[in-house]
C-alpha positions as CSV (number, residue, x, y, z in Angstrom):
1,M,77.9,187.4,57.1
2,S,77.6,189.3,53.8
3,G,76.7,187.8,50.5
4,L,76.6,191.2,48.8
5,P,77.6,191.2,45.1
6,A,81.3,191.6,44.4
7,V,82.6,195.0,43.6
8,G,83.6,195.2,40.0
9,K,81.0,192.7,38.9
10,L,77.7,193.4,37.0
11,A,74.9,194.0,39.4
12,P,72.2,191.3,39.4
13,D,69.3,192.7,37.3
14,F,65.8,192.7,38.7
15,T,62.4,194.2,38.1
16,L,60.2,195.0,41.1
17,P,56.8,196.8,41.6
18,S,57.1,200.3,43.0
19,T,55.0,202.8,45.0
20,G,54.9,204.9,41.8
21,G,52.7,202.3,40.2
22,E,55.2,201.1,37.6
23,A,57.6,198.2,37.7
24,V,61.2,199.3,38.0
25,T,64.1,197.5,36.3
26,L,67.6,198.1,37.6
27,S,69.1,197.8,34.1
28,S,66.8,200.6,32.8
29,F,69.2,203.1,34.5
30,R,72.2,202.0,32.5
31,G,73.7,204.8,30.5
32,W,72.2,207.7,32.5
33,K,72.1,207.2,36.3
34,N,74.1,205.8,39.1
35,V,71.9,203.8,41.5
36,V,72.0,203.5,45.3
37,L,70.2,200.3,46.2
38,A,69.1,200.7,49.9
39,F,67.9,197.5,51.3
40,F,66.0,198.1,54.6
41,P,64.3,195.7,57.0
42,L,60.7,197.0,57.4
43,A,58.5,200.1,56.9
44,F,57.3,202.0,60.0
45,T,60.3,201.0,62.2
46,G,62.4,203.8,63.8
47,T,65.7,203.5,62.0
48,C,64.1,202.7,58.7
49,T,61.8,205.8,59.0
50,R,64.7,208.1,59.8
51,E,66.8,206.6,57.0
52,M,64.0,207.1,54.4
53,I,63.3,210.6,55.5
54,D,67.0,211.4,55.2
55,F,67.0,210.1,51.6
56,S,63.9,212.1,50.9
57,D,65.3,215.3,52.4
58,D,68.4,214.9,50.2
59,H,66.6,213.9,47.1
60,T,68.0,216.9,45.1
61,A,71.6,216.2,46.3
62,F,71.4,212.7,45.0
63,D,70.0,213.9,41.8
64,D,72.8,216.5,41.5
65,L,75.3,213.6,41.7
66,D,73.5,211.8,38.9
67,A,72.1,209.2,41.3
68,V,68.8,207.7,42.2
69,V,68.0,205.9,45.4
70,L,65.9,202.8,45.1
71,A,64.8,201.7,48.6
72,I,63.9,198.0,48.7
73,S,62.1,196.1,51.4
74,V,60.0,193.0,51.7
75,D,56.9,195.0,52.6
76,S,54.0,194.9,50.1
77,V,53.4,197.8,47.8
78,P,50.2,198.9,49.7
79,T,52.2,199.0,53.0
80,L,55.1,200.9,51.3
81,R,52.6,203.4,49.8
82,E,51.1,204.0,53.3
83,F,54.6,204.4,54.7
84,Q,55.5,206.9,52.0
85,G,52.2,208.8,52.3
86,K,52.3,209.2,56.1
87,T,55.7,210.8,56.0
88,G,55.6,212.6,52.7
89,M,58.8,210.8,51.5
90,R,60.0,211.4,47.9
91,V,61.9,208.1,47.7
92,E,60.9,205.4,45.2
93,F,60.1,202.3,47.2
94,L,60.3,198.9,45.6
95,S,58.6,195.9,47.0
96,D,60.5,192.6,47.2
97,F,57.6,190.8,48.7
98,R,58.7,187.5,47.2
99,R,62.2,188.1,48.7
100,D,63.9,187.1,45.4
101,V,66.0,190.2,45.1
102,S,67.0,190.2,48.8
103,R,68.2,186.6,48.3
104,A,70.0,187.5,45.0
105,Y,71.8,190.3,46.8
106,G,72.6,188.3,49.9
107,T,70.7,190.5,52.3
108,L,67.8,188.3,53.4
109,L,67.7,187.1,56.9
110,E,65.9,183.8,56.3
111,E,64.8,183.2,59.8
112,Q,63.3,186.7,60.3
113,F,62.1,186.8,56.6
114,F,63.2,190.4,56.1
115,S,66.3,192.0,54.7
116,R,69.4,193.3,56.5
117,R,70.1,197.0,56.1
118,A,72.6,197.1,53.2
119,Y,73.7,199.5,50.4
120,V,74.9,198.7,46.9
121,L,76.2,201.5,44.6
122,V,75.7,200.6,41.0
123,D,77.4,202.8,38.4
124,E,75.9,204.0,35.1
125,V,77.3,200.9,33.3
126,G,75.5,198.5,35.8
127,V,78.7,197.5,37.7
128,V,78.8,197.3,41.5
129,R,81.2,199.9,42.7
130,W,80.7,199.9,46.5
131,T,78.8,197.9,49.1
132,H,78.1,198.0,52.8
133,E,76.1,195.9,55.1
134,E,75.2,197.1,58.6
135,S,76.3,194.8,61.4
136,E,73.2,195.9,63.4
137,L,69.7,196.5,62.2
138,G,69.5,199.7,64.1
139,R,72.4,201.3,62.3
140,K,72.5,203.2,59.0
141,R,75.0,205.0,56.8
142,T,74.8,208.8,56.7
143,N,74.0,210.4,53.4
144,A,77.3,212.2,53.6
145,E,79.1,208.9,53.4
146,L,76.9,207.9,50.4
147,F,77.6,211.2,48.7
148,E,81.4,210.7,49.2
149,Q,81.1,207.3,47.5
150,L,79.2,208.8,44.6
151,R,81.9,211.6,44.3
152,L,84.6,209.0,44.3
153,L,82.8,207.1,41.6
154,D,82.5,210.3,39.6
155,A,86.2,211.1,40.0
156,S,87.2,207.6,38.8
157,T,85.3,207.9,35.5
């Protein structure tokens, strides 16, 4: 089921437009931040909304662990901006409207044309250190689990 990048390998680099108005390149975080890539199916759906609000509520906790969350969906930037604005989320949303990154990371459901819910933890060097793909679209990891993975990463360096 999963085609996520292998742990221990360099994460596939990409550049995507963001709700912040700038293009975001994964490799630009090398040397200073761990990155949690959070692929999610679609804006304005129940589980996705709860997940993104949780990320936003814990923005400072991720920052304290030297990590940034990059939430990626196939929605357009205008749709993601509306989603962000209606909920007051502080998460940076990236639009994979062409589905290239979702394909590269093995998360795209080709028939539905949106991504599975999946997580990829990329360390400060750009190496994949942990991945998880949800077996059901309505499930999500807790931030506590993501924090634990980040702490384990920090302890190993």
